[in-house]
N, C-alpha and C positions, 0 to 999 in steps of 0.2 A: 504493500500500500504506500503510495507516494503522498506524504503529508504536507508537501509544499503548499498545496491549495488551502489547507487548514491554517498553515502559518500565515498566509496572506490574509485570510478572513479574520484571524484574531487581531491582526495589527491594523485593520481598517476601522476608522472612526465611525461610530454609529450609535449615539445615545438615543434613548427612547424618544420617538417623535422626530428624529433627525437621522433616519436610516438610509438616506438616498445613496450614499457612497457604497454601502454594503449591497443594496439592491442592484445598483448598476453593475457591480462586480459579479454578483450571482447571475444576473440576466445574461451576461455574455458567456458565462460558463455553461449555462443550461440550454442556450439557444439551439445548438445543433441537435439536441435530443428531444425537444418539445414538439408535440403535435399542435398545441395551442398554448399561448402565454399572454397574460394580461396583468396590468397593475391597476388596482382599484383606487377609489378616492382616498382611503386611509394610507395607502402605500404598500399593502400586501402584494407580493408577487405570487401569482397563481400559475402553476405549470401543469398542464394536462398531458398524460400519456394514455392514449386509448388502448383498451384491451380488445381481444377478439370477441366475436359474437358468442354469447352464452346465455342459456335460459336462466342461469343463476347470477348473471352479472350484477355486481354491486359497484357503487361509487365509494371509493376509499379516499379519505382526506388525511394525508400526513401533514402535520404542522410543526415547523421548527422556527423559532423566533430570531429575527435579525438584530434586535435592539440589545443594548447593553446598559448597565447602570451608569450613573454619573452624578453630576452636581449642576445646579443652575444658580446664576448670580441673582441675589435678592437686592443688594445695595452695595455701595462702595464707601468706605470710611474716608475721613479727611486725610489720614496718613497713608492712603493707597491700598489698604487691606481690602480684599474682595470677600464679602460675606455671601454665604450660599445656603441653599436647601438641597436635599437629596432628590434625585430622580431614580426611583426604585430603591430597594433596601441595600444599605451598606453599613459597615461598622465604622464609627469615628476613629477607633484605635487602629483599624486597618488602613484608613486613609491618611492618618497623621504622619507628617514628615515625608510623605511620598509625593510623586510628581503627577501632574495632570496636564492635559493638552486641550486647549479650546478649539472650536471648530475652525477658526482662522489660523491655527498653528501656534498660537501663543502658549508658552510653557509656564507653568506655575508650580509652586511647592505648597503643600497643605500644612498650615499651622493651627494652633488652638489657643483661644483666649484664656483658658484656664488649664491646669494640669489635666492632660487627656484622660487620666485615670478617674477624674471626677466628672467627666462630661456626661456620663450616663447615656451615651449614644445619641446625644442631641447635636445634630449637624449645625444648628444655629450657632454653636460655640466654635465651629471651625472657621478658618479664613484661608484665603489663597494669596500668596505673595508672588507677584510676577516680576519683581525687581524695581517697582516704582515706590516713591515715598510721598506722593500726593494724589488726591482724587483726580485732579486735572490730568496728571501724567498717565494714571491708570486708564482713564477713559479714552486715551489715544489707541488703546489695544483691546479693551474689554468694556462692554456696556451691560447695564442691567438687563437681565433676561437671557444673556448668553449661556450656552451649555459647555461643559467640559467633561471629558472622559479620562479614565485612568491610563497610565502608561505601564504596560506589563510586557516586558520583552520575552520573546520565545527562547526557550532553552531545552535541549535534549538532556534527559537525566538517566540514571542507571535503570537497568531492567525494563527498558521499553517505556518508561514514563516520560511525559513531556509537561512543561509548565509554561504558562502564558496567561494573559488576561483573556476574558470573554469566551472561554470555552462554553460558558453559559450565554448564548446557546449557539455559538459559531460551530461547535463540535456537532450539534444536531443538524445545522445547515449543511455542513460538509457531508455528513452521513446521507442526507437526502440527495445531494448532488451525485454522490457516488452510486447510490442505489438507482437513481434515474438513469445513469449511464448504462447500468446492467439490464434495464427493462427493455426487452426486444419487441414488445408489443404483443406477445403471445399470452399475456395474463388474461384470465377470464373476467377481470375487473377493469373498470376505468380508474386510473390512479391519479389523484391530484397531489402534487408536491407543492405545498404552500409554505412560503417564507413570510412569516407574519411580522407585524410591527406592534410596538407598545405592549408587549407581554409583561415587562417589568413594572408597569404602572397600572396593571389591572386586566391583563389578558384581553385587551380591547380589539386588536386586529383580528384575532381568530374568530370572534363572533360574527364580524362583518363578512369575512371570507366564507364561513360556514353557511350563512344566510344565502349567499350567492350560489354556492355549490349544492346545498341541500344533500349532504352525503348520507349514505347508509351507515358508514363506519367512520369514526373520527379517531385519530391516533396522534397524541402529542409525542414528539421526539425531542427530549430535553435532557438536562442533567439532573442528577439526584445526589444529595450529599453523602460523602463517605463517612462511615462510622468506625472504621478499623482503628484509627489513631484517636486518642482522647480529644474530645471537643465538647461543645455545648449541646450536642444532639446524641441520642441513643438509638441504636438499631443494628442491623446486620449487614448493611451495604459495605463493600470493600473494593477499592480500586484494584483492578487486575483479576477479579473473579468472574468476569464475563459481563455481557450486556444485562441491564436491568429490565426485567419484565415487571411492570408496575402492578402490584397487588393492592396497595393502599395509598390513597392520595386524599388529603383532607379537603381538597377543592372539588373533587368529583368522585362519585362512586363508579368504579370501573365495571364494565359489563362482564358478568361471570362467564358467559359463553365465549366472548372475544378473548378474555384472559386465558381460558382453558385452551382455546385454539392456538394462542401464542406460545404457551408452554409446550403444546404438542409439536408446534412448528420447530421450536428449538431442539427438541429431542429427536425428531425425525431427520433433521438436517445437521445433527451433531454440532449445534451452535452452543458455545459456552455461555451460560446464563446464570443469573442469580435472581431471587425473588426480592423485588424492591418495595419496601414500605417506607414512605416518606411521611413523617408525622407533623411536619410543619411546612407551610408554603403551598404552592400550587403550580399548575401548568395550564397551557392552552386547552387541555382536555375539558376544563371546567366551562369555558365559553362555548366550545363545540357541543358539549353535552346538553346545554340549555338553549341552543339555537333552534329556530323553526318550531316543530312540534316535539322536539327532543331527538337526540342522536345517541346511539350506542357508542361508547368510547372505551379506549384502552390506552396504555402508555408504554413507550420504549424509552429507557433512560441510559445515559452514560454516566457512570459513577464519577463524581468530581470531588476531590479533596480541596479544602479551602475555597469553596465557591464564593462568589460575590467579592472576590478580592483580585488584586493585581497579579496574583501568583497561584492560580488554580493548578491542580495536578490531575492528569488523567493517564490512562494506560492505552497505548496503541492497540493492544489486543482487544480491549473492550470496545474500542471504536470500530475495529474490523468486525467484531461480532454484531454490533449494532447495524452496520451496513448489510451484513448477510441477512439479519432478521427482517429488516425493512424490505429487502428484495424478495425473500422467500414468502413472507406473509402476504405480500401483494398478489401472489400467485395461487393462493388457497381459494377453494370454493366454499362460500359461506351460505348456510341454510338456517335461517332463524326459525325459532320454534313454531311460530304461527304459519310458516310455509311448509312444515313437514306434513 
């Protein structure tokens, strides 16, 4: 598996609501493989690969989000400090003393008005220093309302691990792109590979895309937190133990039949997998689930250590397993209970 495409995706700027650079990159990567492609009013990129005629044909919607967490300028102090609020969830202690980049390329370093240990994760106590010492000077580079994202350089690690920013969810986007390349059009299903926007601020893009597509099956392709090393979460997920088949997700109840089919798909195709239970947070499955008159949903996850930080860690082997599962699951024949 060539991960250069993923490296490029992780280093592309795209805070929630400002995903156009990521979308442009993905559009060019998928264009040769798409039967149809469109961008909707919110900015979702919807790519259709038609399947063969089949009496059991279903519309499958895979959703991976393009946006990343970041910060937005609320005001600028007289001494040049830039005050911010969060765009999506992040930890003040993770952002503290690290670097950010604004959409126009301006670089800043994150500071804190009080000892960061006392901030209680209040982003309002953070500030950004871009090297200016007056409000007037700062406003030559940054204005109220501007967005910035974190800088997280790509590095290869031991044992097939990689670290960078925005694996959440550029890893999912990469997996969809690679699975699309493998889809030769002989699937019994029409498969929609959807690259969504604004997931980090409320899974907003996915519901709009699902309303347009009206899928029979919706599947989020996202990251899920690692529990192997000590952290503030408890569970069984571990980087390197295979693709996550989502069993539990607080934002959506996963369809039992679809989950069972996914587990069977892994076993039949010798895909390394783990049963993923996420007890905090959510994915685009929640929005797809509640779109239209309701949609059956499932989830595929890439286990991510230190998510929502500049230095997430994933395993290449897990990513390969995710790509295989996305590909093979799209080729299954689904018969819902009321159709039997």
